[in-house]
C-alpha positions as CSV (number, residue, x, y, z in Angstrom):
1,M,25.5,-11.4,34.8
2,K,23.7,-11.3,31.6
3,N,24.4,-9.3,28.5
4,H,21.4,-7.4,27.2
5,A,20.9,-6.1,23.7
6,P,21.2,-2.5,23.4
7,A,17.7,-0.8,24.2
8,V,16.2,0.5,20.5
9,S,14.3,3.3,20.5
10,H,10.7,2.8,19.2
11,E,11.6,5.6,16.5
12,D,14.8,4.0,15.6
13,E,12.5,0.6,15.1
14,Q,10.1,2.5,12.8
15,L,12.7,3.9,11.0
16,E,14.3,0.2,10.4
17,E,11.0,-1.1,9.6
18,F,10.3,1.6,7.0
19,R,13.6,0.7,5.3
20,K,13.1,-3.0,5.2
21,Y,9.0,-2.6,4.1
22,P,8.5,0.4,2.4
23,G,5.0,-0.3,2.2
24,R,4.5,-0.2,5.8
25,A,6.0,3.6,5.2
26,V,3.2,4.1,2.7
27,A,0.1,2.7,4.9
28,Y,1.8,4.9,8.0
29,L,1.7,7.9,5.8
30,N,-1.9,7.2,4.6
31,A,-3.0,6.6,8.1
32,C,-1.8,9.9,9.4
33,F,-3.1,11.9,6.4
34,Q,-6.5,10.1,7.3
35,V,-6.1,11.0,11.1
36,A,-4.7,14.7,10.3
37,F,-8.0,15.4,8.0
38,E,-10.0,14.3,10.8
39,E,-8.7,15.9,13.7
40,N,-7.4,18.8,11.8
41,D,-3.8,18.5,12.5
42,P,-1.5,19.1,9.5
43,E,1.3,19.2,11.5
44,L,1.0,15.4,11.9
45,V,1.6,15.0,8.1
46,L,4.8,16.7,8.7
47,T,6.0,14.7,11.1
48,A,5.1,11.7,9.0
49,L,6.8,12.7,6.3
50,A,10.1,13.9,8.1
51,A,10.0,10.1,9.9
52,V,9.6,8.7,6.0
53,A,12.5,10.8,4.9
54,R,14.8,10.0,7.9
55,A,14.4,6.0,7.0
56,Q,15.1,6.9,3.4
57,G,18.1,9.3,4.5
58,M,17.4,13.0,4.8
59,A,20.7,13.9,2.9
60,R,19.6,11.6,0.0
61,V,16.0,12.8,0.1
62,A,17.4,16.6,-0.2
63,V,19.6,15.9,-3.0
64,R,16.8,14.1,-4.9
65,A,14.0,16.8,-3.8
66,E,16.7,19.5,-5.1
67,L,16.4,20.9,-1.3
68,K,19.2,21.9,1.0
69,R,19.3,19.2,3.9
70,E,18.7,22.1,6.5
71,S,15.6,23.3,4.5
72,L,14.2,19.8,4.1
73,H,14.6,19.5,8.0
74,R,12.8,23.0,8.6
75,M,10.0,22.5,6.5
76,L,9.5,19.0,7.9
77,S,9.6,20.4,11.6
78,K,6.6,20.7,13.5
79,R,6.9,24.4,13.0
80,G,7.4,23.8,9.3
81,N,4.9,25.5,6.8
82,P,6.1,24.5,3.4
83,E,5.1,25.7,0.1
84,W,3.3,23.2,-2.1
85,A,6.0,23.3,-4.7
86,S,8.6,22.0,-2.0
87,L,6.2,19.8,-0.5
88,F,5.4,18.1,-4.0
89,R,9.3,17.6,-4.5
90,V,9.6,15.6,-1.5
91,F,6.7,13.6,-2.3
92,K,8.5,12.8,-5.3
93,A,11.9,12.4,-3.8
94,L,10.3,9.7,-1.7
95,R,8.8,8.4,-4.8
96,L,5.2,8.7,-3.6
97,R,2.0,9.7,-5.3
98,P,-0.7,11.2,-3.0
99,R,-4.2,10.2,-3.8
100,L,-7.4,11.7,-2.8
101,E,-10.6,10.5,-1.9
102,R,-14.0,11.8,-1.6
103,A,-14.9,12.6,2.1
């Protein structure tokens, strides 16, 4: 009987990629922003931000954003409705600068 490597979920694999290659996390966020605007789906942006925050460590991001970890989880959930000031702090904690472009 062969020993098989334990299965790794897609999400875990994605988070590991984001840890190893931060540029891929940025490309992922940019793609999610584009799709979210095209499809009028702001929830997609929160989901993407949550994935990138998990890759960097939610507790660490919460500390850098000066938020409670539970609050960060809640605001980046599918039902989250973060205030701009909190979202801005999360971007800064993730060391990201959003850019806008003309549609």
